[in-house]
N, C-alpha and C positions, 0 to 999 in steps of 0.2 A: 504494500500500500504506500502511495506517495505521501510526502508531507504536505500539509496545507500551506499555501503561500502566506508569508508574513505581511505582505503589503497588497493593497487593492489598487494598483496604479495602472492597470491596463484599460485604456479607453475602448479598445476593441471588445474586451470582455464585458464592459458595462453596456456597450451598444448591442451586443448579442443578447444579453439578458433583457434589455429593454424591448428589443424586437420580438423576443419569444413571448414576453408578457403581453405585448400589444396583440400578438397573434391569438393568445388564449382569451384575452378580453373580448376580441371580436367574436371568437367562437361562442363564448358564454352569452354574449349579448344576443346573438342570433338564436341560440338555444332557448333562452328565456322568451324571446319574442314569439317563436312558434308555439311554445308551451302556453304562453299567456293567451294566444289566439284560440286555444282549445275551448275556452269559455264561450266565445262567439259562435264557434262551429257547433257546440252543444246546444246553445240557445236556438240556433237556426235549424237544427236537425240535419246538419250537413254531415251525414255519416260517412259517405265515401270520401269527403274532404278530410274528415278526422283520421280515417285509416291511411289515407295517402300521406298526410302530415306525419303520422307515426312512422311510416316506412322511410320517408325522405329524411327525417331528423337523424336516423341512425347513421347516415352517411356524412353528417355535418363534421364530425370530429376528424375523420381521416382527411377530408378536404382541407380543413384549416391546418392540420399538421403538414400536409404537402405544400400548402402556400407558404408556411413559415420556413420550410426547408429551402424552397425556391428563393425566398428573399435572402436567407443567410448565404446561400451559395452565390447569389448575384452581388451582394454587398460586401462579403468577407471571403477570404480565402480559407474557408472552414476546413477543407481537406488537409491543409498543411499547418494548422494552428497547433502550438505546443500544448502539452498537458496542463501547464500552469495557467494558460489562458482559459481553458475550460473549467479549471478549479475556481478561478476568480469569477467566471461567468455565473457559476452556481452560487457563490457567496454574494455577488451583487444581486442575483435573483432573489435570494432569501431576504435581503434588505428591502427589496421592492414589495415583498409580500407581507410586511409587518402589519399593515392596515387593510389587507385584502380580505374580502368576504368569502372567497372560495379558494383559500390557499392550497388545500389538499388537491383540488382539481388542477390548479396551476402547476403544482409540482409534478403531477402526472403528465401534463402537457409538455413540460420541460423534458421529462424522460422520453416521451414519445418522439420528440424531435431529435434529441441527442443520440438515441440508440440507432436511428436511421442514418446518422452521419459518421459515428465513431465505430471502431472495431470492438469486438466483445471484450478485449483485454482492458478496456476502459470502463467496463460496467461494474463499478464499485462506488461506495458512498462518498468518495472524494469528489466525484464528478456527477454522479446520478443521485437522485433521492431514493436510495435503497431503503432508507428509513425516512419518515417524515421529519421535516425540520421546523415547521410552524404548527403550534397547537391550534386545534379547532374548538377548544373549550371556550364558552362564553363570548364568542365573537360578537354576537348581536348586543351583548351587554356593554361591550367596549365601543360599539358603533351606534350612537343614538339615531343616525339616519336610517338604519336598517329596519325594514318592516318586521314587527314582532312575529316570531314563528307561530305562536298560538295565542288565542284569546281565552280568557278565563271568565266564566259566568258562575254566579253564586245563588242558585234558586233555593227556595224553600219547598216543602211538600205541597203547599197550597198554590204556588205559582210555577211549578215544574213545567206544566204544559205550555204556559205562556213564554217561559224562558226558552224552551226548545223551538217554539215558533219564531221567536226573535233571533235565535242562533241561525236558523235556516234563512230567514229573510236578510240577515246581514251580509250574505254572500251576493245579494243583489242580482240574482238571476233574472234576466230580462225576458221572462216568459211566465204566464200565470200558472199557479198550481190548481189542479182539479179540486182538491179538498185538503188543504194543508192541515187544518185543525183536526180533521178526521184521521189523517195519516199520523199526526203527532200523538193523537190519543192511543193509537196502536203502539207507538214507541214507548209511551209512558207505561202502558200496561205491561209490555215486555220488560221494561226496566224495573218496575215494581216487583214483578215476579222474580227477577234476578236478585233484587235486594232482600227478598224473602221477609218482608215486614220489618227489616232493621230500621232503627231510629236514625233519622238524618242527623249527622254530626254538624257541629257549628262551622266546620270548614268544608261542608259538602260543596263540591264544585264540578263543573263540566268544562274541560279544556278542549278546544277544537283548533286544528291546524288552520292557518290563515288562508291557504289556497285549497280549493277542491281538487280532487284527483280525477282526471279525465282519461277514459279509455273506451274506444269504440262508441257505443250508444249510451254509456253510463257516466254519471258524475258521482263521486263518492266523498261524502263528508266524513272526515276521520278525526277522532279525538279520544278522550278517555273520561270516565266518571270516577270521581274520588269521593269516598265517604269515610273519613278518618283514615284508618290503615288499610281499608279495602279499596281496591282499584279494579276497573274492568275497561277493556277497549270499548269504543263506541264507533260504529260505522253505519251510515245511512246511505244506501244506494238511491240515487235520484234518477228517474227515467222519464221518458215521454210516454203518454198514453196514446190510444188510437186517434184521439182528436188533437194531439200535439200539445196537450197540457202536461204539466209536471206532476209527478207522483213520487212519494217516498215508498220504495218497493218493499222494504223490510228493514229490520234492524239487526246488526251483528254485534254480539256482546262477548265473544269468546276469542281467546288467542288463536285457537285452531281455525276459526272463521277467517281471521286476518291472514293466517299462514296460507290458506287456500287462495285468498284474494291476491296475495303477493307471491304466488307460486312461481317457481322458476320455469314452469310450463305455460306461462301467460305472457301476453304482450306487455310492453313497458307503459307506464303511466305518463301522462303529461301534467306537470305540476309547475307552477310559477314559484320559484324559490330564490330569494336573495341570498340566504345562508343555507346551502344544502346540508351541511354537516349538522345543523340544528334540527332539521327535519329527520335526518337519520337517527339522531340521538333520541328524539321523541318516539319514533316508530320502534326503535330497539327496546324502549321501555315497555311497549305493548307486545312485542314479539321477541323476548330475550333469547329464544332458541334460534332465531334467524340471524345468520352471519351478516355483519355490516356490509360485506362485499355484495351479497344478494340484494340487500335493501337499496344500495346505490344503483345496482343494475335495474331493479324494478322501477326506479325513478327516472330511468332513461340515461343514467350516467354509467353506461356499460364499461367504459374504459377505466373509470375509477374502481368499478367492481372488479375488473381484472387485476388492477394494481393491488388491491387489498387481498384478493384471493392469492396472488402469487406470494405476497409477504407471509400470509398464513401458511402457505405451502412450505416455504423456506424454513419457517419457524418449526413446523411439524417435522421436517426432515432432520433438523438439528436435535430434536428431542425424541426421536424414534430410532429404531434399529432394524426393523423388518425390511424385507427386500421386495422390489417390484417383481411381479410375476404376471403371467398371462391371466386375463380375467376369466372367471368360470363361465361355462355355457358353451354353446355351439360356436365354433370359430367362424367368423364372417369371411366371405371371399374378397371383400373390398377393403375392409379395415382390419388392421391388427390392433387389438384392444388389450391393454395391460392395466394393472392396478397395483396400488400399495395397500395391503389388507387393512392397515390401521388408519387409512385415509379414505373418506367416503366419496371418492370420485374415481372415474376411469379416464384413461388417456387413449386417444384413438389416432392412429397414424394410417394414412392412405397407403395401401400396398403399391408396389411397382407394376404388378401385372394381375389380371383378373381372369380366372379360368372360365370357360363356357359354363352356363349360358350368359354370364355377365358380358355386356357389351357397352362399355363406358370408358371415360378418360378421367384423368386427375382433374382437369379443368371442369368437366361436367359435374363431378362429385362436389367440388368446392362451390360451384354455382348452386347446387341443391341445398347445401348447408347455409349459404348466404340467403337463399329464398326463405328458408325457415326463420332465420334471424330477423328478416324484415317483415315476415308475415304474422298475422294474428294466430297465435298458437293455441288459443281456446282451452288452455289447461291440459292439452293432450300431446304436446310436443316439447321435449326437453330443450331448454336453452343450452347453447354451447359456448364455451370460451375458446376463442381461436388464438393460438400463440405461434410465434416464429422464433427459431433459434433458442430453444429451451435447453439449458445445460443441466444435466443430471449427474450425480456422482456415480461413476461406473460401478463402484464396489457395492452399490445397493441393488444391482440387477442380478437376477439369477443367470447363470451361464446359458441356460436354454433360451431365455428371453433375448439375450444379446445375440445369440446365433440366429434366432428367428428374425430379429430386426435386420441383421446383416443380409440374410437370405432373401427376405420378401420386401424389405423397405430400405434397401441399400442407398438409394438416391436421396433419402431423407435423413440419413445417419452420417454424422461426422464424429470420429473418435479423436479426441484431443487430450492426450495424456490420461489423467484420471477422470476426465469428463466424457460423457456421451452427450452429444448435441443433436437434438432432433429439430430439423429445419422447419417443420410444420406439423402441428398437431391440434386436435380438438380435445377439450376436457369437458366432461359431463358429470352430473350428479349420478352416483352409483345407485342402481335399483336392482331388485331381484328379477331376473329374466322371467317372463310370464310362463314359459314352458317348464322351467324348474319349479316355480311356485305351484303350478297345477299338479305336478307329480307328487308333491308333499302336502297338498291342501286337504283339509277336512271337507266333507260334502257341502257344508255351509259356506266355507271359504271358496270352494270351487264354483258354487252357484253365483256368489257375489262377484268373483273375478271374471267369469265368462260373461255375465250380464254387463259388467262395466267395460269389458273389452268391446262388446257390440256398441255400447254407448260411446266409447272412445272413437270408434270408426264413424259413427253418425255425427259426432262433434267435428271430426276432421272434415267430413263431407260438408257440414255447415260452413266451414271456413274455405271451401273450394279446394280441398286437398284430398287426393287419392294416394294412399300409402304405397301403392305398388306391391311391395312384398308384405303381405298381411300375416305371415307366419307368426306364431306365438313368441318365438325367440326374439323378434324385433320390438317387442313391447315389454315394459317392466312395471312392477308394482312399487308405488311410493310408500313412505311410512304412514301416509293417511289412507292407504288402501286404494288409491286411484291408479287406473291403468294409463300409462303414458307411452307414447311412441318415441323411439330414439334412433332409428336406422333410416337415413334419409336419401340414400343413393338412388332409389327408384321412385321417389315421389313425383307426382304430376298434378297439375291443376285438373280438377274434375271436368272443367269445361274443355280441356284438351283431349279427353278420352272419348272413345267410341264404345259405348256399352251395348253389347250384342247378345242375342240368344244363340245358343249352340244349334246350328242347322241339324235337321233330322238326318240320321244316317240313311244312305241310299240302300245299303244291304248289310248282311252280316259281316262281310269283309271290312267295311268301313268301321263297324263297331269294334272289331278286334284289332284294328290297325294301331301300331305303336305311336304313329304321328297323326295329327288331326287330318280329317278328310276334307276339310274346308280351308279356305284362305284365311290367313291371319295377318292383319296390318300392324304396323309398329305401335299404334295407339289403341288397338282393339282390346277390350276387356270382356270376359265371359263370366259374369257373376255366378252362373249355375255351376261352374267348376270349382268354386271356392271350397265347397264341402269336402271334396276329394282329398285336399291336403290340410284342412283345418279340423275335421270332425271325425277322425279315426277313433277317438276315445268315446265309447257309448255314453258315459256320463256327461261329457262335454257336449256331445251331439244333442242330447235330450234338452239340456239347458239352453243351448244356443238356438235350437229350432223353436223352443217355447217363447223366447224373448226377441229373437232377431232373425227369424226366417226371411223377412223382407230383404235382408242383405244378399240373399241368393237369387233375388229376382231382378232382372235388368230394368224392369219398370220403375223400381224404387230409385235407382241411380239416374235414370233418364228424367224422372220427375224433379230430382234435386238439381240436375243440370238446368232445367227450364227455369226453376226459381232463381238460381244464381244469375243466369243470363238476363232475367227480367229485372235484375237489380235488387232483389230482396236479400236483406241480411238476416239469415236464419238465426233463431234465438238460442243462445248458450249462456248459462248462468254460472257464476263462480260460487254459488251456494245452492242449496236444495230448493228447487222451485216451490215445493210444498210450504216453504216458510214465507212466501210472498203474502203481503197483507191482503191482497185482493181475494185470497182464499181463506182468510181468517174471519171469524164472526164479528170482530170489532171493525171490520172495514165498513166504510160508509155505504149506504144504499146506492145501488147502481154503479159500484166501482168496477173498473174494467177487469176482465179476466183473460184477455189475450196475452200472448207471450211477447216479451220485449227482451232482445239480446243485450246482455251487459258484460260479456266476457272481458 
């Protein structure tokens, strides 16, 4: 490790630091602007615009990084600057961040730019922010101009309903509610049931985050209820009804509810945040089991999520001793998947060659994963963290895994002394492969898993996604018992597929033939054939046919295609639809009972 410079006398270093911070500030200004506009899109019911903005915002970060690199290369001879200049640039950058409201994001931006310019030998804390340098604690306390992260209200039992009405109205949504008083009555009823008759303490309060959380067709009011030492999350999903009026759809009061709402298998929220670290701290108090990295990602700050994840990973490596090994389950033809047993994630590397019947390329596979990153994942497709040039300690790999990497992923492997460097990999949350889960499941577990597998397929259909390879091994079970898809190399848009019936055989020879007797186009799909490779287990077959026989009928898929082409957003909820107020006795008379998608 190099010694830090004793003087900060390089004008080039200061200019580099200033240019990089200007690049980050431009990025976050644009990021906030498109997130702030989500409110207007929600009010106007511009659902396609909301989804388009969610997709396009993902590309903002890399675009700004590339712009910063171009500027540095045009204005400075960055390829030939000495180590001390880069060390001084970091120190100057730290000085510029002392009053900044997003210092952790700015540090990550500095890393993103610098690692694309410098060689890996410079990737240490003297030059990069391997560790954070600026504290994010109490930023808004030190900055009077910053918008408060949350507002606190102090209702009594007698005015609880009026207080909740005031809380909702304070967000100033420019669209009328169908029956705000009636909806809030349902919220109060649920909250009182949760309090179980407990006496309201003198410091009873409701704290709500200053910005609503927008995603697809929903806006989410998120806060917490505090009654003495008792606390509970509070989330109110706000939707449009059939007439375009606003409704509070339900109330969520449990940590598990929020964990599903912020799941790694869902699209990112749009939230207007002056101090993102304060939002993360507030949300972490509601979901202490949720890593900060995943919360940042859920807020649309995926690069910060990657930074924190990697720091956690390095920390785990330092404090563990087990070895990387091939992940359990059936080995994929496209990806080599390995894992560290003590770490709840898997690492996926694209193989160099793919045996028949696979017909794809590395570029096509990467495009599929990018599609999923930018698409609405409806709680059914795992988010992936994409990394380049990841250095692993060679001693932590089994010899069998090293040999398999050399043999099948040689183009992606660099052996550098005591390090194994993987040039490109994806990292996903580890789940129990569904085929393994079904082998060990009780009858009740099998019924629930097979039923949710069909539900997962239908949710993917609602998002215009055809999984392609629907085998059980390509799905996993989360800790909440949800079935999630995680193998993306064969996904297609539903609207790009041709769903056909199997033509009737002309004679016995056709029926006995090893190959189809009919022509098959590159986008042809024959749902009637799904059962032959999915339903060999009699128990699985019985459950599947009882709940999801329609998945074997081309008419189901064709009907979904028509709905999507007609511009309908099919409804998927991040909570049990049975909990919707429209189905509860307390709902006001004439309340709508139609479905509204809020994934």
